[in-house]
N, C-alpha and C positions, 0 to 999 in steps of 0.2 A: 822904472827909472825912475821915476820920481823920488822914492825913496832914498836915493844915492842923492840926488840934487837937493832936496828939501829936507835932510835927514832930521832937523830941528823940528820935523810938524811928524813924526812917524816914532813909534815904538817897535812895530811889528811889520815886517815885510814877506810875503808868501809870493813862492812861482808857482803854477800847475802846468811843468813840461815847457817852459817859457824859453825863448831865445836867448840865454843868456851869456852866450860864447861867440860876440859879433865877427869875432877875429879868426873863428873858424871856417875855412873857405868852402865846407859843405853846408854849413848854415849859409854863406852868403849867396853860394850858387841856388840853394834854394830859394832864397830872397828874390835873387835877380832872375830866375827862370820862373816867374808866375807871370802869367799873363794877364792884363784887363782890357777892356774894350776892343773888339775888331782885333784880337790877337796883338797888341801892340806892346812890345817887352814892356817890361815896368824895371826902370832903376831902383827903387824903392827911395824910403826916405832917408838914405843914408849915404845917398851917391852913387860914386864906383869906389871898391874897395883899394885901388889903386893910388888914389887920391892921399898926397901929400898929408901927416898927420893932423897936422895944424887947421886944414880944412876937411879931413876926413871924418864924416858921421859913423862911420864903423867903429873907429876908434873913441871917439866922444861917448859913444851910448853904449859900448860895452861893459857889460856890467861885471866882468872878472877883474877887467883892467882898474874898476874902480872900488874894487870890493873894500877897502880903506873907510870909504864914507859911509859904510853899515855898520862902524864900530860900535855907537850905541844902541843900536836894534838887533831884536831876535826875528831870527829869518828860520823860513820854511820851506824846503825845498819839495816837491811832486815831482815824481817820474814814472814812466811805465816803459815797456821795453819791446813793445809790440809796432810791428812797422817800421819803415826806413825812417821817416820823419822824426817818431820817437824815439829811434836810436840816437840820431843825429843829436838831438834836443836833449836825450839822456845823458849824454858825455858831458856836455857843458853845464850839467847840476852837478855833478860828481868832482867837475873839476871846480866851480866856484865853492861847494864844499870845503874842499882841500887847499882853496885860499882862504876862507872864511875862518876856517880851524887855525892856521897858519896866524892867524893876526885876533885871536882870541876871540871869536865873535860869536854868541849864541847862534848854532847852528841845528834844525833838524832836517833829517833828510829820509824822506819815506820813498822808497824805488817799490812801487806796488806791481812790479813785474809785467804778468797778464791779465792784471786786476783783480783775480781771486780773492787777494788779502784785505783789498779795500771795499771789497763790494759794491752795491748801488748799478749792476749791470755793466760797468767798468771792465772792457775788453782788453787794457793794456796799451792802447795805443790814444792818438791824439785826438780825443772825443770830447764832446760834451758827458755821459757819464761816468767819465775818467775824472774832468775837473771838478765836477758837482760834488763826486764822492769825495775829492782833495780837499773841497770847499766845507763838507761837513765834517772831516777827519780835523781840520784847522781850527774851524771855529771856537773848540774848548782851549786851547792853546791859547788863541789870541784874547780868549777872554781873562785867563789865568794872567797873561801878562797885564792888562788894563788893572786887575785887581791889585797884584804887586804895586802897581807904580800908582794908584788912583786911591 
């Protein structure tokens, strides 16, 4: 979200199985159903989803809603398709890709499915080996963009 709010400080942004569609009720329920100490429900950093838009953190921090702020950046999206959580987040990656494409923003999407195509012991889930593999894959893309800019 920093790249949207401070786009003048960025030339590249990447998401590794990110919660990009905060208006998706499955994403909201996943966050709201998290538990913290002593099994106390977590409202989350965005407040309640049914709050008015003017005070609603879900709307204020929704990447898809504010995708036009990424107009001067290159964007990479990585997602797998193993497990319920990854399936839910995967949908947001595709929605953001569609939105960015409609805004003529440079976007790269790597749906590595079950992880075999990206390697590094990635199983396609919402796991560190997949994020590590995505970071290894995106680094040359970031460096190439930096070389073009500087």
